[in-house]
VEXDREN-2710 file (C-alpha; in Angstrom, 1 decimal):
% VEXDREN-2710
k/r/px/py/pz
1/UNK/23.3/-1.2/13.3
2/UNK/24.0/-0.8/17.0
3/UNK/20.3/0.2/17.8
4/UNK/18.8/-2.7/15.5
5/UNK/15.8/-4.6/16.8
6/UNK/14.4/-7.8/15.6
7/UNK/11.3/-7.7/13.4
8/UNK/9.3/-10.5/11.9
9/UNK/7.6/-9.8/8.6
10/UNK/4.6/-12.1/8.1
11/UNK/3.1/-12.7/4.6
12/UNK/-0.2/-14.1/3.3
13/UNK/0.1/-17.8/3.1
14/UNK/2.0/-17.9/6.4
15/UNK/5.6/-17.3/5.6
16/UNK/7.6/-15.3/7.8
17/UNK/10.9/-13.5/7.5
18/UNK/13.0/-12.3/10.4
19/UNK/15.5/-9.4/10.2
20/UNK/17.2/-6.9/12.3
21/UNK/16.3/-3.3/11.5
22/UNK/17.4/0.0/12.7
23/UNK/14.7/2.4/14.2
24/UNK/14.8/4.5/11.1
25/UNK/14.5/1.5/8.7
26/UNK/11.6/0.1/10.7
27/UNK/9.8/3.5/10.4
28/UNK/10.4/3.6/6.7
29/UNK/9.2/0.0/6.3
30/UNK/5.9/0.8/8.2
31/UNK/5.2/3.8/6.1
32/UNK/6.1/1.8/2.9
33/UNK/3.7/-1.2/3.7
34/UNK/0.7/1.1/3.3
35/UNK/1.8/1.9/-0.2
36/UNK/2.6/-1.7/-1.4
37/UNK/4.8/-2.7/-4.3
38/UNK/8.4/-3.8/-4.2
39/UNK/10.8/-2.4/-1.6
40/UNK/14.5/-3.1/-1.0
41/UNK/14.9/-3.5/2.8
42/UNK/18.4/-3.0/4.2
43/UNK/19.2/-5.4/7.0
44/UNK/22.2/-6.4/9.0
45/UNK/22.5/-9.5/6.8
46/UNK/22.2/-7.6/3.5
47/UNK/19.5/-6.4/1.1
48/UNK/15.9/-8.0/1.3
49/UNK/13.6/-7.4/-1.7
50/UNK/10.0/-7.5/-0.3
51/UNK/6.7/-7.5/-2.1
52/UNK/4.7/-5.3/0.4
53/UNK/1.4/-6.0/-1.1
54/UNK/1.6/-9.5/0.5
55/UNK/2.6/-8.4/4.0
56/UNK/0.1/-9.5/6.6
57/UNK/1.9/-8.3/9.8
58/UNK/5.0/-6.9/11.4
59/UNK/6.0/-8.3/14.8
60/UNK/8.5/-6.0/16.5
61/UNK/10.6/-7.3/19.4
62/UNK/9.7/-5.6/22.6
63/UNK/13.2/-6.0/23.8
64/UNK/12.1/-7.6/27.0
65/UNK/14.1/-10.7/27.5
66/UNK/12.9/-13.2/30.1
67/UNK/14.8/-16.1/31.6
68/UNK/13.5/-18.7/33.9
69/UNK/10.1/-18.8/35.4
70/UNK/7.8/-16.0/36.3
71/UNK/6.2/-16.0/40.0
72/UNK/2.9/-17.1/38.6
73/UNK/4.3/-20.2/36.9
END
């Protein structure tokens, strides 16, 4: 998955799962969350079975990596 980006899947109750997904897998996941039910998510580390009815949020890494201090700090 050369174009993979980090995604955090947050669930009701506070649990969070982090995975690296391709753009197409992320787009599919976002569509499927609206429908709910079980979904087998293909990640870089293998298959992840997710119950989408309990997903509270998706946090998608912006890709902006910062090192050091910003001028305002």
